[in-house]
C-alpha positions in Angstrom: 104.8 129.7 -76.4 107.0 127.3 -78.6 105.2 124.9 -80.9 105.9 121.6 -79.1 104.9 119.7 -82.3 107.3 121.5 -84.5 109.1 119.5 -87.1 112.3 118.1 -85.6 111.2 118.5 -81.9 111.1 114.8 -82.0 114.8 114.0 -82.6 115.7 113.0 -78.9 112.8 110.5 -79.3 113.4 108.2 -82.2 111.7 105.4 -80.6 108.3 107.1 -81.6 105.7 104.5 -82.4 103.7 105.5 -85.4 100.0 104.2 -85.6 99.4 102.6 -89.1 96.6 103.2 -91.2 94.4 100.5 -92.8 93.9 100.4 -96.4 90.2 100.1 -98.0 88.7 96.6 -98.5 86.2 95.3 -101.3 82.5 94.3 -100.7 81.2 91.0 -99.7 80.2 88.1 -101.9 77.1 88.3 -104.3 74.1 86.1 -103.9 71.5 85.2 -106.6 71.0 87.3 -110.0 68.1 89.4 -108.3 71.0 91.0 -106.1 72.8 94.0 -107.6 76.3 93.8 -108.4 78.8 94.5 -105.8 80.4 97.9 -106.0 84.0 98.0 -106.9 86.6 98.1 -104.2 88.2 101.7 -103.4 91.6 102.2 -104.5 94.5 101.0 -102.2 95.7 103.5 -99.8 99.2 102.7 -101.0 100.4 102.8 -104.7 104.0 102.4 -103.8 106.4 100.4 -101.7 109.6 101.2 -100.1 113.1 99.6 -100.2 115.9 100.1 -97.6 119.2 101.2 -99.3 122.7 101.9 -98.3 121.7 99.9 -95.2 125.6 99.3 -94.6 126.1 103.0 -94.0 125.7 104.4 -90.8 124.1 107.6 -90.5 123.5 109.7 -87.5 120.1 112.1 -87.5 120.3 112.7 -91.1 118.3 115.7 -92.3 119.1 115.7 -96.0 120.7 113.8 -98.8 122.3 115.2 -101.9 124.2 114.3 -105.0 126.9 116.8 -106.6 126.0 118.4 -109.9 126.9 116.1 -112.8 127.9 113.3 -110.5 125.6 110.3 -109.7 128.4 108.3 -108.2 128.2 109.6 -104.5 125.7 110.6 -101.9 126.1 113.5 -99.4 124.2 113.1 -96.3 123.8 116.1 -93.8 123.9 115.0 -90.0 122.3 117.3 -87.9 125.0 117.9 -85.3 127.0 119.5 -88.0 128.9 117.0 -90.4 128.6 116.1 -94.0 129.3 112.6 -94.8 129.9 111.0 -98.4 129.4 107.5 -99.4 129.5 105.8 -102.8 126.0 105.3 -104.5 126.5 101.6 -104.3 123.6 99.8 -102.4 126.6 97.0 -101.5 128.7 99.8 -100.0 129.4 100.0 -96.2 131.6 102.9 -95.8 131.3 106.7 -95.1 134.0 109.2 -95.0 133.4 112.8 -93.7 133.3 115.4 -96.3 133.3 118.1 -93.9 132.9 118.4 -90.1 131.8 121.9 -88.6 130.3 120.8 -85.3 132.3 123.1 -83.3 130.4 125.9 -85.1 126.9 124.4 -84.9 124.0 124.8 -82.3 122.4 121.5 -82.7 119.3 120.2 -80.9 115.5 120.4 -81.5 115.0 122.2 -84.7 118.5 123.6 -84.8 121.8 122.1 -86.5 123.3 121.7 -89.9 120.1 122.1 -91.9 121.1 122.6 -95.4 123.7 122.0 -98.2 124.0 123.2 -101.9 126.6 122.4 -104.4 127.5 125.2 -106.5 126.4 124.4 -110.3 130.2 124.7 -111.2 131.3 122.7 -108.3 133.6 120.3 -110.5 135.6 123.4 -111.6 135.3 125.8 -108.6 135.0 123.5 -105.6 132.5 125.5 -104.0 129.5 124.2 -101.4 127.3 126.4 -99.2 126.0 125.3 -96.0 123.3 126.4 -93.8 123.5 126.0 -89.9 122.3 127.7 -86.6 125.2 129.1 -85.0 125.5 129.4 -81.0 122.8 132.8 -80.2 120.0 131.0 -82.7 122.1 132.7 -85.7 120.9 131.1 -89.1 124.1 131.2 -90.8 124.6 130.7 -94.8 128.3 130.2 -95.6 130.5 129.3 -98.6 133.0 126.6 -98.1 135.7 125.3 -100.7 137.4 121.9 -101.9 140.8 122.1 -102.6 141.6 118.2 -103.2 139.2 118.2 -106.1 135.8 117.3 -104.3 136.9 114.7 -101.9 136.5 116.9 -98.7 135.4 120.4 -97.8 138.0 122.5 -96.3 136.4 123.7 -92.9 139.2 126.8 -92.8 137.9 128.0 -96.0 134.5 129.3 -94.7 133.2 132.6 -95.8 130.0 133.8 -94.2 127.4 135.0 -96.6 124.4 135.9 -94.6 123.5 135.8 -90.9 119.9 136.0 -89.6 119.2 136.2 -85.7 116.3 133.9 -84.7 113.6 134.8 -82.3 113.3 131.1 -80.7 115.1 128.0 -81.6 112.5 126.7 -83.7 111.2 127.4 -87.4 114.6 127.6 -88.8 113.4 126.3 -92.2 117.5 126.1 -93.4 117.3 124.5 -96.7 119.1 126.0 -99.5 119.5 125.2 -103.2 120.7 126.6 -106.5 117.9 127.3 -108.9 117.4 126.6 -112.5 118.7 130.2 -112.9 121.8 129.7 -111.0 121.0 131.9 -108.0 121.2 130.5 -104.4 117.7 130.2 -102.9 117.2 130.2 -99.2 114.3 129.0 -96.8 113.8 130.8 -93.4 111.1 129.9 -91.2 108.9 132.5 -89.2 111.5 132.9 -86.3 109.8 130.6 -83.9 107.0 130.9 -81.1 103.6 129.7 -81.7 101.4 131.8 -83.9 104.4 134.0 -85.4 103.9 136.3 -82.1 106.3 138.9 -83.6 104.6 138.9 -87.0 107.5 138.4 -88.9 106.0 136.2 -91.7 103.9 139.0 -93.3 106.6 141.8 -92.9 108.8 142.2 -95.8 111.2 144.2 -93.7 112.9 141.1 -92.6 113.8 137.9 -94.3 112.2 135.4 -91.7 109.1 133.4 -93.0 110.5 133.8 -96.6 112.0 132.6 -99.5 115.3 134.5 -100.6 116.9 134.8 -103.8 120.6 136.0 -103.8 123.4 136.0 -106.6 126.5 134.6 -105.0 129.0 134.9 -108.1 130.8 138.0 -107.0 133.9 138.0 -105.0 132.5 138.7 -101.4 129.0 138.5 -100.3 126.2 138.6 -102.3 124.0 140.6 -104.8 120.4 140.9 -105.8 119.1 139.5 -108.8 117.1 142.1 -110.9 113.7 139.9 -110.9 113.3 139.7 -107.1 110.3 141.8 -106.2 112.2 144.6 -104.2 115.1 144.7 -106.3 116.9 148.0 -106.0 116.5 148.3 -102.1 119.2 148.4 -99.7 120.2 145.0 -98.5 118.7 143.8 -95.2 122.0 143.3 -93.4 121.6 140.7 -90.7 118.1 139.5 -92.2 116.5 143.2 -91.2 115.9 146.5 -93.0 114.2 150.0 -92.8 112.5 149.1 -96.1 111.3 146.1 -98.2 114.1 143.3 -98.1 115.7 143.1 -101.6 116.7 139.3 -100.6 113.1 138.2 -100.8 111.7 135.9 -103.4 108.3 135.1 -101.8 107.1 135.4 -98.2 104.1 134.3 -95.7 105.5 130.9 -94.6 105.5 129.4 -91.2 108.6 127.1 -91.6 109.2 125.7 -95.1 110.8 122.4 -94.3 112.1 120.7 -97.1 111.8 122.1 -100.7 112.9 121.4 -104.3 112.8 122.4 -107.6 111.2 120.3 -110.4 114.0 118.9 -112.1 112.1 119.2 -115.4 110.1 122.6 -115.2 112.2 124.4 -112.6 109.0 125.1 -110.5 109.9 125.4 -107.0 107.6 123.3 -104.4 107.7 123.3 -100.6 105.9 121.7 -97.5 105.0 124.5 -95.1 104.7 123.2 -91.5 101.4 124.1 -89.8 100.7 125.4 -86.5 98.1 122.9 -85.2 95.5 122.4 -87.7 96.7 122.1 -91.3 99.7 121.1 -93.3 100.4 122.5 -96.8 102.1 122.1 -100.2 103.0 125.5 -102.0 104.3 126.0 -105.6 106.3 129.1 -104.8 106.5 131.8 -107.3 108.3 135.1 -107.4 106.5 138.0 -105.5 103.9 135.6 -104.2 102.8 135.8 -100.6 101.4 132.5 -99.0 99.6 133.7 -96.1 100.9 132.8 -92.8 100.0 133.8 -90.2 96.6 135.5 -91.5 95.9 132.0 -92.9 96.9 128.4 -92.0 96.8 126.4 -95.1 93.7 127.6 -96.9 91.8 128.6 -93.3 91.8 131.7 -91.4 94.1 131.6 -88.7 94.5 135.5 -87.3 91.7 136.4 -87.3 90.1 133.1 -86.8 86.8 133.9 -89.0 86.6 136.6 -91.8 90.1 136.8 -92.7 90.9 138.8 -95.9 92.5 136.6 -98.8 93.4 139.7 -100.7 97.0 139.2 -102.4 97.3 135.7 -100.7 98.1 132.6 -102.6 96.5 129.3 -101.2 98.4 125.8 -101.1 98.0 123.4 -103.7 97.2 120.7 -101.5 97.0 120.7 -97.7 95.8 117.9 -95.0 94.6 118.2 -91.3 96.4 117.3 -88.2 95.8 114.2 -86.2 98.2 111.5 -86.4 99.8 113.6 -89.0 101.5 116.6 -87.2 104.5 117.8 -89.4 105.0 118.1 -93.1 108.2 117.2 -94.9 108.3 118.3 -98.6 109.7 116.4 -101.2 110.2 116.0 -105.1 108.4 115.9 -108.1 108.8 112.4 -109.5 110.7 112.3 -112.7 112.0 108.6 -112.5 111.0 105.5 -114.4 110.7 102.9 -111.6 107.2 104.0 -110.6 105.5 105.2 -113.9 102.0 106.2 -112.1 103.9 108.8 -110.0 105.6 110.8 -113.0 104.8 114.4 -112.7 103.7 113.9 -109.0 105.1 115.9 -106.2 105.8 113.5 -103.4 105.6 114.7 -99.8 105.1 112.8 -96.4 104.6 113.5 -92.7 107.3 113.5 -89.8 104.9 112.4 -87.4 102.9 109.6 -89.0 105.3 108.4 -91.9 102.5 108.6 -94.2 103.4 109.6 -98.0 101.1 111.4 -100.5 101.6 112.7 -103.9 99.7 115.7 -105.8 99.9 116.2 -109.6 102.7 119.0 -110.4 99.7 120.7 -112.5 96.9 120.2 -109.9 94.8 123.2 -109.6 94.8 125.0 -106.1 92.9 123.1 -103.5 93.4 119.5 -104.8 93.2 116.9 -102.2 96.4 114.8 -101.9 96.4 111.1 -102.6 98.1 108.7 -100.2 100.5 106.3 -101.7 102.5 104.9 -98.8 102.0 104.3 -95.1 105.4 103.9 -93.5 106.4 103.7 -89.9 109.6 106.4 -90.9 110.2 109.5 -89.1 110.3 111.5 -92.5 113.2 113.9 -92.1 113.8 114.7 -95.7 113.5 113.3 -99.3 116.2 112.9 -101.6 116.2 112.7 -105.4 119.1 111.1 -107.6 120.0 112.4 -111.2 117.8 109.9 -112.6 114.8 111.5 -111.0 114.1 108.6 -108.4 113.0 109.7 -104.9 114.1 108.3 -101.6 113.0 109.0 -97.9 115.5 109.6 -95.3 114.6 108.6 -91.9 115.8 110.7 -88.8 116.7 107.3 -87.2 119.5 106.7 -89.9 118.0 104.7 -92.7 117.4 105.4 -96.4 114.6 103.9 -98.4 113.9 104.1 -102.2 110.4 104.7 -103.4 109.7 101.7 -105.8 106.6 99.8 -107.2 
């Protein structure tokens, strides 16, 4: 049975009303000197605010927003239907241009669509951009495109398909892509879909589903394997499946890694992994680690429901239970200056409730998250500019900066 609470399944119901959560209040007034002093009030539930930006720019079902390397003058927004739009990094701007349109190649709807974009670190000189999308037939596709006009547009006819992986279902596609600080392309795939990972993809390393991949694309055609991958030396898993351990795999044991990023200061990879029905989790992802799905959901047994083995599994840095919160959206480690008390914290949120939390980047495994904002946004993604400031992307089409 497909999980009906999966992350982008609410795209067609943008009128979703989210119930707010109240902050804590202080104690009552004191009496005479014989009465004990009132306890201090609990800390407020919100320590940041949000401010809408780029309000004049029309976005349709945005699922991501990035800047090109070394260029903070523009933003590129991914629209789920298959369009990447570009607009000036100017809050007074009210125009947008089409960077590339591949709607005819994209199967969009539910959790499928155009899901990721990654600019080559040398984009300014080679014009290369990578897109991640689901093609008809539920085929996850990673392709290279090239700009021939100095970065103004991306030529759709230049597509070189790098990797295709058939999905078992239409959900849990993952789909995020990004270049790491090592210059390699990282790809996050979900477990292939269906409730409870019915085909046991995430714990198998003979396929690339439920895993982060790391590949070297700086060759003439296709890709090669970086020597530090845990199964480097094995034959490529063409089409995402192989007879042995897939050398493309960097780490595994994920259900649906929806939105993830590298800490711009340390290079650490962070991800929000969408849970089955009880727990949402945040992981610090390191090479060769197994993050436990579907043996565990968060730090809790899933299959079996009790007495599961934790041998060789890495638990999340933080987690939160389902309820009003239903689907985690990963974010960024804050490295800006506008909100000093969040510097060094990983900021993330929930698509269903709109709540936003943070956890210290150096927090030990098992740390509770701190709620920092309660919004009415359907948080499809976060974004980070070249200065380290963090933004919230609402699937309804608005963008909001995190401010004091």
